[in-house]
Steps between C-alpha positions, in 0.01 A plus 500: 500500500581495872587130495708527183707786637549319828639199313766699318762449768785508245403825331748785533421815700451696178271231360298519823467877464381464141243237604359731766485791256328293233249369755398852602496618138240229433299544821495880513577611142571851385697619804851635427754322719627822671146551636541185708689708754158630611375152586125449482450878475604476134157346438303783663524859380329623817745313724797631304373857516454466876853361530649789302311751712622345825858475374503876427491559877562160663377482859799282586764757398597537865607135510720548193648812657581296810671244280705774337615618842608145592682466166687830534583492873869404541594190694725533802801455272387782270392283205146488365285248313597664172862395559398134497355497148621572150395840366407611851199269495345655188369257237605185686179364660391345170794258523362347821443229601833366381683174552820536699745235380719532810217471753312251278166667564257752361544849642203738499534876498387518863764244596760714323389800707549297817840380381597865456402568860694203634811580296499845655461379857127571525215273605289350220131586471210261527393421145130535579522824701315765297645782712863419423569255217166575335561874492863457396410260221224730376747785460803302386309308234362831377854599401462245221159613374493472123778241491406186311499182704805294406526187713784268399503121522858454390616163638381149568490576872286809436273296275445250783373781726283634218354152450421472871318833485312383192398179675369703793298722266312201363469306827148474640493569873267572788142408579382640165762302304604797288831606346627846409438398139137410574414865554762699313571285194190295427265777618722805473292786358174329591257534787506265798183571696507883511877534462672570168823301521825651380713301255843374598673722247532849650465405865863502611592845369287719728560382858485613773135596462273695730167319521217747542765772481625420850607144581844417363572156357828377360480233231578222747246633747249472216604140442433436869152655486417288195612185681278589793209566264519145361518351850874430512757588765721766336875463473711766670604804300859445390464122506665304221159394366371858465833628368497236226136580424583870467793411270275306263216752523729797436663340197160474334477880533823563307476790256230687694575836666517526876259730682535442871289613795161526335135504603294184481139455606 
């Protein structure tokens, strides 16, 4: 199955999404698609109960509160982050990443937050700084909780970026010669050593996550840790390669509800 999917370079984004869904329906049958938002926890009642208990009183609430303060604090010119986004930033995160036809590149939500800063005469934040961009993203993405992911690939130029992200997803890299698909498509929902691997579908809707309830990871930071785990030198967060990967990855999650800033083991 892995090889056949990898060969379908001419399939449309929606055909790709259907292939992934049908693969998981065969490999881990009986799981309603909305449950995929819980990742591998959907396969363990104990893990899901623990998750729900932790999320009742999340130990990382202080980080989200800090992000709210950053979001609401006016810039020197009096504007705020909410002024930069439609609907005051509510129910918009599920549209990112998006392809910007004018800039001819994929724009992630975190990049859009930095663009807001720059347009208002403020300094951008480091994309991998959990104290600033991490906290801000955790809060700002939470304004779209419950929104269904709706990534658009609406032009030939956008499709080219999507295809580059798809190619990256299937590319074997590092000392262990593994691809994203090796773990999260071929073996998604199965054990690798003592780790139950999460399937691709459902992954992109819940970042940032707090591993162990404390350590914040954005989606691209997670990509970087995975690259390190397979013995590869990670690309920088915000690089074209990771932006395109996130574009492809997020499209596959279309139709699933967002639930940002969650606990993961």
